[in-house]
VEXDREN-2710 file (C-alpha; in Angstrom, 1 decimal):
% VEXDREN-2710
k/r/px/py/pz
1/SER/93.5/90.9/73.8
2/LYS/95.0/88.4/76.1
3/SER/98.4/88.8/74.7
4/ARG/98.3/92.6/75.4
5/ILE/97.2/92.2/79.0
6/VAL/100.2/90.0/80.0
7/PHE/102.6/92.7/78.9
8/VAL/104.8/90.4/76.8
9/GLN/105.9/93.0/74.2
10/SER/109.4/94.1/74.6
11/ILE/111.0/97.4/73.5
12/SER/112.0/95.6/70.3
13/LEU/108.4/96.5/69.2
14/PHE/110.0/99.8/68.0
15/SER/111.7/97.9/65.1
16/ILE/108.3/98.0/63.3
17/ASN/108.8/99.9/60.1
18/HIS/105.3/101.5/59.9
19/TYR/104.6/103.8/62.8
20/LEU/101.2/105.2/63.6
21/CYS/102.2/107.7/66.4
22/PRO/100.9/111.2/65.5
23/VAL/103.8/113.1/67.1
24/LYS/105.2/115.8/64.8
25/SER/108.8/116.0/63.9
26/LYS/110.8/118.4/66.1
27/ILE/113.1/121.3/65.2
28/TYR/116.1/121.1/67.5
29/ILE/117.4/124.2/69.2
30/SER/120.6/124.1/71.1
31/MET/120.3/124.3/74.9
32/ASP/123.1/125.6/77.1
33/LYS/125.5/122.8/77.5
34/THR/126.1/123.4/81.2
35/ILE/122.4/123.2/81.9
36/GLN/122.1/120.0/79.9
37/THR/124.9/118.4/81.9
38/GLN/123.3/119.5/85.2
39/ILE/120.0/118.1/84.2
40/ILE/121.4/114.7/83.2
41/LYS/123.3/114.6/86.5
42/LEU/120.1/115.4/88.3
43/ILE/118.2/112.7/86.5
44/HIS/120.8/110.1/87.3
45/GLN/120.7/111.1/91.0
46/GLU/116.9/111.0/91.2
47/VAL/116.0/108.0/88.9
48/ILE/117.6/105.0/90.5
49/PRO/116.8/101.3/91.2
50/ALA/115.2/100.3/94.5
51/ILE/114.0/97.1/96.0
52/GLY/111.0/97.5/98.2
53/CYS/109.3/100.6/99.6
54/THR/112.0/103.3/99.9
55/GLU/111.1/104.4/103.4
56/PRO/111.7/101.0/105.3
57/VAL/114.5/100.3/102.9
58/ALA/116.2/103.6/103.8
59/VAL/115.9/102.7/107.4
60/ALA/117.5/99.3/106.6
61/LEU/120.3/101.2/104.8
62/ALA/121.0/103.3/107.9
63/ALA/121.0/100.1/110.0
64/ALA/123.3/98.4/107.5
65/LYS/125.8/101.3/107.7
66/ALA/125.7/101.3/111.5
67/ALA/126.4/97.5/111.7
68/GLU/129.2/97.8/109.1
69/VAL/131.0/100.5/111.0
70/LEU/130.4/98.9/114.3
71/GLY/132.0/95.8/112.9
72/ARG/129.9/93.2/114.6
73/LYS/126.3/92.1/115.1
74/PRO/124.5/94.6/117.2
75/GLU/123.0/93.4/120.5
76/LYS/120.6/96.3/120.6
77/THR/119.3/98.7/117.8
78/GLU/117.4/101.9/118.6
79/VAL/115.8/103.7/115.7
80/PHE/114.4/107.3/115.8
81/LEU/112.2/108.3/112.8
82/SER/110.4/111.4/111.5
83/ALA/106.6/111.1/111.3
84/ASN/106.6/110.8/107.6
85/ILE/109.1/107.9/107.6
86/LEU/107.2/106.1/110.3
87/LYS/103.9/106.6/108.5
88/ASN/105.2/105.3/105.1
89/ALA/106.9/102.3/106.6
90/MET/104.3/100.8/108.9
91/GLY/102.1/98.8/106.5
92/VAL/104.2/97.9/103.5
93/GLY/105.6/94.5/102.6
94/ILE/109.3/94.0/103.0
95/PRO/110.8/92.3/100.0
96/GLY/111.4/88.5/100.3
97/THR/110.1/88.2/103.9
98/GLY/106.4/87.8/103.7
99/MET/106.3/90.4/106.5
100/VAL/105.3/94.0/106.8
101/GLY/106.8/97.0/108.7
102/LEU/110.0/98.2/110.1
103/PRO/111.3/95.7/112.6
104/ILE/112.2/93.0/110.0
105/ALA/113.7/95.7/107.7
106/ILE/115.9/96.9/110.5
107/ALA/117.0/93.5/111.6
108/LEU/117.9/92.4/108.1
109/GLY/119.8/95.7/107.5
110/THR/122.0/94.9/110.4
111/LEU/122.5/91.3/109.4
112/ILE/122.9/91.2/105.6
113/GLY/122.5/94.8/104.4
114/LYS/125.3/96.3/102.4
115/SER/125.2/100.1/102.3
116/ALA/127.1/100.2/99.0
117/TYR/123.9/98.7/97.4
118/GLY/121.9/101.9/98.2
119/LEU/118.2/101.3/97.9
120/GLU/118.9/97.7/97.0
121/VAL/120.5/97.2/100.4
122/LEU/118.5/94.0/101.2
123/ARG/119.1/92.2/97.9
124/ASP/121.4/89.5/99.5
125/LEU/118.6/88.2/101.7
126/THR/118.8/84.5/102.5
127/PRO/116.3/82.2/104.4
128/GLU/118.9/81.8/107.2
129/ALA/119.2/85.6/107.5
130/LEU/115.4/85.9/107.6
131/ALA/115.1/83.4/110.4
132/GLU/117.8/85.2/112.3
133/GLY/116.0/88.5/111.8
134/LYS/112.8/87.1/113.1
135/GLN/114.7/85.9/116.2
136/MET/116.0/89.4/116.8
137/ILE/112.5/90.7/116.8
138/GLU/111.4/87.9/119.1
139/ASP/114.3/88.8/121.5
140/LYS/113.1/92.5/121.5
141/CYS/116.5/93.7/120.3
142/ILE/114.9/96.5/118.2
143/HIS/113.3/99.6/119.5
144/ILE/111.5/102.2/117.3
145/ALA/110.4/105.7/118.3
146/LEU/109.1/108.9/116.8
147/LYS/111.5/111.9/116.7
148/GLU/109.9/115.3/116.4
149/ASN/111.1/118.6/115.2
150/VAL/113.3/117.1/112.5
151/ASP/113.2/117.0/108.7
152/LYS/110.3/115.1/107.2
153/LEU/112.9/112.6/106.0
154/TYR/114.9/111.8/109.0
155/ILE/116.3/108.4/110.1
156/GLU/118.6/107.9/113.1
157/VAL/119.9/104.4/114.0
158/VAL/121.9/103.7/117.1
159/CYS/123.5/100.2/117.3
160/SER/125.3/98.9/120.3
161/ALA/127.3/95.8/121.2
162/GLY/129.3/95.4/124.4
163/ASN/130.8/98.8/125.2
164/GLU/130.7/100.1/121.7
165/THR/128.0/102.3/120.2
166/LEU/127.5/103.4/116.6
167/ARG/125.1/106.2/115.5
168/VAL/124.1/106.9/111.8
169/VAL/121.8/109.6/110.5
170/ILE/120.1/109.8/107.1
171/CYS/118.5/113.1/106.4
172/HIS/116.8/115.0/103.5
173/GLY/117.4/112.1/101.0
174/HIS/116.8/108.4/101.3
175/THR/120.4/107.5/100.7
176/ASN/121.9/110.7/102.2
177/ILE/124.0/109.5/105.1
178/VAL/125.0/112.8/106.8
179/TYR/126.4/111.7/110.1
180/VAL/128.3/108.7/111.5
181/GLU/129.6/108.6/115.1
182/LYS/131.4/105.7/116.9
183/ASN/131.9/105.7/120.6
184/GLY/131.5/109.4/120.7
185/ALA/134.0/110.1/118.0
186/VAL/132.6/111.8/114.8
187/LEU/133.6/109.8/111.7
188/THR/131.4/111.7/109.2
189/ASP/129.5/114.9/109.4
190/LEU/128.2/116.2/106.1
191/ARG/125.6/118.5/107.7
192/LYS/125.8/122.1/106.8
193/GLU/126.9/124.5/109.6
194/GLY/124.1/124.9/112.0
195/ASP/122.0/122.2/110.3
196/ALA/120.9/119.5/112.8
197/CYS/118.6/118.0/110.2
198/ASP/115.7/120.1/111.4
199/ALA/115.5/122.2/108.2
200/ALA/113.7/121.6/105.0
201/GLY/116.8/120.3/103.2
202/GLU/119.6/121.4/101.0
203/ASP/119.0/123.9/98.2
204/GLU/118.8/122.3/94.8
205/GLU/121.8/123.0/92.6
206/LEU/119.6/123.5/89.6
207/LYS/116.1/125.0/89.8
208/LEU/113.9/123.7/87.0
209/SER/110.9/125.2/85.3
210/PHE/108.2/124.0/83.0
211/SER/109.9/125.4/80.0
212/THR/113.3/124.0/80.9
213/VAL/111.8/120.5/81.4
214/TYR/109.9/120.6/78.1
215/GLU/112.8/122.0/76.1
216/PHE/115.2/119.5/77.5
217/ALA/112.9/116.6/76.7
218/MET/112.2/117.8/73.2
219/GLN/115.6/119.1/72.2
220/MET/118.3/116.8/73.6
221/PRO/120.0/114.5/71.1
222/VAL/118.2/111.2/71.5
223/ASP/121.4/109.2/72.1
224/GLU/122.2/111.4/75.1
225/ILE/118.9/110.6/76.9
226/ARG/118.4/107.0/75.7
227/PHE/119.3/105.8/79.2
228/ILE/115.8/106.7/80.3
229/LEU/114.6/103.5/78.5
230/GLU/116.1/101.7/81.5
231/THR/113.0/102.8/83.5
232/ALA/110.8/101.1/80.9
233/ASP/112.7/97.9/81.0
234/LEU/113.0/97.6/84.8
235/ASN/109.4/98.7/85.7
236/ARG/107.9/96.5/82.9
237/LYS/109.6/93.5/84.6
238/ALA/108.0/94.4/87.9
239/ALA/104.6/94.5/86.1
240/GLU/105.3/91.1/84.5
241/ALA/106.3/89.6/87.9
242/SER/102.9/90.5/89.3
243/LEU/101.3/88.1/86.9
244/LYS/103.2/85.2/88.5
245/GLY/101.3/85.5/91.8
246/ASN/98.4/87.2/93.5
247/PHE/100.0/90.3/95.1
248/GLY/98.3/92.8/97.3
249/HIS/94.7/93.6/96.2
250/THR/95.4/92.3/92.7
251/VAL/94.2/95.6/91.3
252/SER/95.8/94.9/87.9
253/LYS/94.1/91.5/87.6
254/THR/90.8/93.1/88.5
255/VAL/91.1/95.6/85.7
256/SER/92.1/93.0/83.1
257/GLY/89.9/90.2/84.5
258/ALA/86.4/89.2/83.4
259/TYR/84.5/92.0/85.3
260/GLY/87.1/94.6/84.2
261/ARG/86.8/93.7/80.6
262/LYS/83.1/93.6/80.7
263/TYR/82.5/97.0/82.3
264/MET/85.7/98.9/81.5
265/GLY/86.6/97.4/78.1
266/ASP/89.9/96.5/76.5
267/SER/91.6/99.7/75.4
268/ALA/94.7/101.8/75.7
269/TYR/93.2/103.2/78.9
270/THR/92.7/99.9/80.6
271/HIS/96.0/98.6/79.4
272/MET/97.6/101.6/81.2
273/LEU/95.7/100.9/84.4
274/ALA/96.6/97.2/84.3
275/MET/100.3/97.6/83.6
276/THR/100.9/100.3/86.2
277/ALA/98.8/98.7/88.9
278/ALA/100.6/95.4/88.4
279/ALA/104.0/96.8/89.3
280/CYS/102.5/98.6/92.3
281/ASP/100.6/95.4/93.4
282/ALA/103.8/93.4/93.5
283/ARG/106.1/96.1/95.0
284/MET/103.7/97.0/97.8
285/ASP/103.2/93.4/98.7
286/GLY/107.0/92.8/99.2
287/ALA/108.0/91.1/95.9
288/MET/111.8/90.8/95.7
289/ILE/112.0/92.8/92.5
290/PRO/113.7/96.1/91.7
291/VAL/111.9/99.0/90.2
292/MET/113.2/102.3/88.9
293/SER/112.3/105.0/91.4
294/ASN/111.9/108.7/91.0
295/SER/112.8/111.2/93.7
296/GLY/113.0/108.6/96.3
297/SER/109.8/106.8/95.5
298/GLY/109.4/103.5/93.7
299/ASN/105.7/104.1/93.1
300/GLN/106.5/107.5/91.6
301/GLY/108.9/105.9/89.3
302/ILE/106.3/103.3/88.3
303/ALA/103.6/105.8/87.7
304/ALA/105.9/108.1/85.7
305/THR/107.0/105.2/83.5
306/LEU/104.4/102.6/82.8
307/PRO/101.3/104.6/81.7
308/VAL/103.6/106.3/79.1
309/LEU/105.2/103.0/78.0
310/SER/101.8/101.2/77.7
311/PHE/100.3/104.0/75.7
312/ALA/103.4/104.2/73.5
313/GLU/103.0/100.5/72.7
314/ASP/99.3/100.8/71.9
315/ILE/99.8/103.6/69.4
316/GLU/103.0/102.0/68.1
317/CYS/105.4/105.0/68.3
318/THR/109.0/105.2/67.5
319/GLU/111.7/104.6/70.0
320/GLU/112.7/108.2/69.9
321/GLN/109.1/109.3/70.7
322/LEU/109.1/106.9/73.7
323/ILE/112.4/108.2/74.9
324/ARG/111.2/111.8/74.8
325/ALA/107.9/111.0/76.4
326/LEU/109.6/109.1/79.3
327/MET/112.1/111.9/79.7
328/LEU/109.3/114.5/79.8
329/SER/107.4/112.5/82.4
330/HIS/110.3/111.7/84.7
331/LEU/111.8/115.2/84.6
332/MET/108.5/116.8/85.3
333/VAL/108.2/114.7/88.4
334/ILE/111.6/115.7/89.5
335/TYR/110.7/119.4/88.9
336/ILE/107.5/119.2/91.0
337/LYS/109.2/117.3/93.8
338/GLN/111.9/120.1/94.1
339/SER/109.3/122.3/95.7
340/LEU/107.1/119.7/97.3
341/GLY/109.9/117.8/99.1
342/ARG/110.7/114.2/99.4
343/LEU/107.9/113.3/101.8
344/SER/104.6/115.1/102.3
345/ALA/100.9/114.6/103.1
346/LEU/100.2/114.7/99.4
347/CYS/100.1/111.3/97.7
348/GLY/103.0/110.9/95.3
349/CYS/100.8/109.5/92.6
350/VAL/99.4/113.0/92.1
351/VAL/102.9/114.2/91.1
352/ALA/103.9/111.1/89.1
353/ALA/100.6/111.0/87.2
354/THR/101.1/114.6/86.3
355/GLY/104.4/113.7/84.7
356/ALA/102.7/110.7/82.9
357/SER/100.0/113.0/81.6
358/CYS/102.6/115.2/80.1
359/GLY/104.2/112.3/78.3
360/ILE/100.9/110.9/77.1
361/THR/99.8/114.4/75.8
362/TYR/103.1/114.6/73.9
363/LEU/102.5/111.1/72.4
364/MET/99.0/112.2/71.3
365/GLY/100.7/114.9/69.2
366/GLY/100.3/117.7/71.8
367/ASP/102.5/120.8/71.7
368/LYS/104.0/122.7/74.6
369/VAL/100.8/124.7/75.3
370/GLN/98.7/121.5/75.4
371/VAL/101.2/119.8/77.7
372/SER/100.8/122.8/80.1
373/TYR/97.0/122.3/79.8
374/ALA/97.5/118.7/80.9
375/ILE/99.4/119.8/84.0
376/LYS/96.7/122.4/84.9
377/ASN/93.9/119.8/84.4
378/MET/95.8/117.4/86.7
379/ILE/96.2/120.0/89.4
380/GLY/92.6/121.1/89.1
381/ASN/91.4/117.5/89.6
382/ILE/93.2/115.3/92.2
383/THR/95.1/117.8/94.3
384/GLY/94.6/116.9/97.9
385/MET/94.8/113.1/97.7
386/ILE/96.3/112.1/101.0
387/CYS/99.3/109.9/101.7
388/ASP/98.4/107.4/104.5
389/GLY/101.6/105.4/104.2
390/ALA/102.9/102.8/101.8
391/LYS/100.7/99.7/101.6
392/PRO/99.0/97.3/99.0
393/SER/96.1/99.7/98.5
394/CYS/98.5/102.2/96.9
395/ALA/97.9/100.3/93.7
396/MET/94.3/101.8/93.8
397/LYS/95.6/105.3/94.2
398/VAL/98.1/104.8/91.4
399/SER/95.2/103.7/89.2
400/SER/93.3/106.8/90.1
401/GLY/96.3/108.9/89.1
402/VAL/96.6/107.1/85.8
403/SER/92.9/107.5/85.0
404/THR/93.2/111.2/85.7
405/ALA/96.3/111.4/83.6
406/MET/94.5/110.1/80.6
407/LEU/91.5/112.3/81.1
408/SER/93.7/115.4/81.5
409/ALA/95.6/114.5/78.3
410/LEU/92.4/114.0/76.3
411/MET/91.0/117.4/77.5
412/ALA/94.3/119.1/76.7
413/MET/94.3/117.7/73.1
414/GLU/90.8/119.3/72.7
415/ASN/92.3/122.6/74.1
416/LYS/90.1/122.3/77.2
417/VAL/91.8/123.4/80.4
418/VAL/90.9/124.4/84.0
419/THR/91.0/128.2/84.0
420/PRO/92.6/130.7/86.4
421/VAL/89.2/131.6/87.8
422/GLU/88.8/128.1/89.1
423/GLY/90.3/127.1/92.4
424/ILE/94.1/127.0/92.7
425/ILE/94.9/127.2/89.0
426/ASP/97.0/130.2/87.8
427/GLU/97.4/131.5/84.3
428/ASP/101.1/130.6/84.6
429/VAL/101.8/126.9/84.7
430/ASP/104.8/127.2/87.1
431/LYS/102.7/129.2/89.5
432/SER/100.0/126.5/89.3
433/ILE/102.6/123.9/90.3
434/VAL/103.8/126.1/93.2
435/ASN/100.2/126.3/94.4
436/LEU/100.0/122.5/94.3
437/THR/103.2/121.9/96.2
438/SER/102.4/124.6/98.8
439/ILE/99.2/122.8/99.6
440/GLY/101.1/119.5/99.8
441/SER/104.0/120.7/101.9
442/LYS/102.5/123.4/104.1
443/GLY/98.7/123.4/103.9
444/MET/98.3/119.7/104.6
445/GLU/100.7/119.5/107.6
446/ALA/97.8/119.2/110.1
447/THR/96.4/116.4/107.9
448/ASP/99.7/114.6/107.9
449/LYS/99.7/114.6/111.7
450/LEU/96.1/113.5/112.0
451/VAL/96.8/110.6/109.5
452/LEU/99.7/109.4/111.6
453/ASP/97.6/109.7/114.8
454/ILE/94.9/107.6/113.3
455/MET/97.3/105.0/112.0
456/THR/99.2/104.6/115.3
457/GLY/96.0/104.7/117.3
458/LYS/94.4/101.7/115.7
459/SER/94.1/98.5/117.7
460/CYS/95.2/96.2/114.8
END
């Protein structure tokens, strides 16, 4: 229906007295309190608001920190980036600017960025600042270069004015400022001994597993994980904002438009596609709206949230069931990213849609075994989808992930699963996940380099 397509329902839908959701009631078993506390801390670290694509925004954050400590407007800004940061930041819209790419993000970071805002560093943008930033680009005050043999997530910004120079390094995490140096004097050095940001990153304090993720999502007292509803609220608003304009390739409006309804129908499946693609359409085109990210990616946060939310609304489940489904989805993404790494040649929608498929399977009434089947079905299907940078067409990839999430959940509910004799799937679901992440982090390294070569070698 038209009212469904515009996503106007709010979370107050869960005040309905008669629920149709088939999820069975749970028997709660106490988890170790220390592990519970560590997981909640981990979720708060990894699921955070962000405005704009996280790679150029992270570069803007480093630039903002450099300008703040320098204490004046830089006359020259040099930026050195890892290949993955460069790739992800080349073709994506920068919020509120109508422009794409790194130069304007860097300029605005030095002019109006506030490092205390984290991944919302550019939220104080004004028309005057935008004009000044454009002038900085015109004056060729910004220089960007590739830095090799560093972590996949590496950002180095060197700002100078007069005789003063300020150097800032972000490494391993999008907001992880590990080094600050002014005029040769080290002000901050959080690198581990011997770590020059050329390693894979710091060890995780808590290593998750499929069972830990599932049991946490199912067993935690609902009031202690209710905060995950913030992802639904924020990412829904991003989807709704997409309807106010024509963003990117308007993938959402294509799905919910005349041709989409005629050939794909009007169902829980198409509602999922439309809502998720809408948020991605707006975000990748530079809409000045925050989204709730996951593991450093706004699109991962969107794809882990909105398919689950949309499906939950269609089947009219309870608030608790939505909370547990969202928690299962987001924590599964965090778990997979622990071994995949922040950035890789593997498209993040593969990971995020896997989390969403888990949440959808649970909402369909699936048990732990069937949720594990959904994961194996996802890995057996879209593993290998490349990341060729953040850009408007990411909404198409996100839609592919959502489509596969639904199919994988449906198969799981019929106890159909990709078997260990097929491809990279293992009998053990955790081992299957390791196989997925090994391909993404190690096996596709040559692919990653070739993708960047192609992108930087184009004449456009």
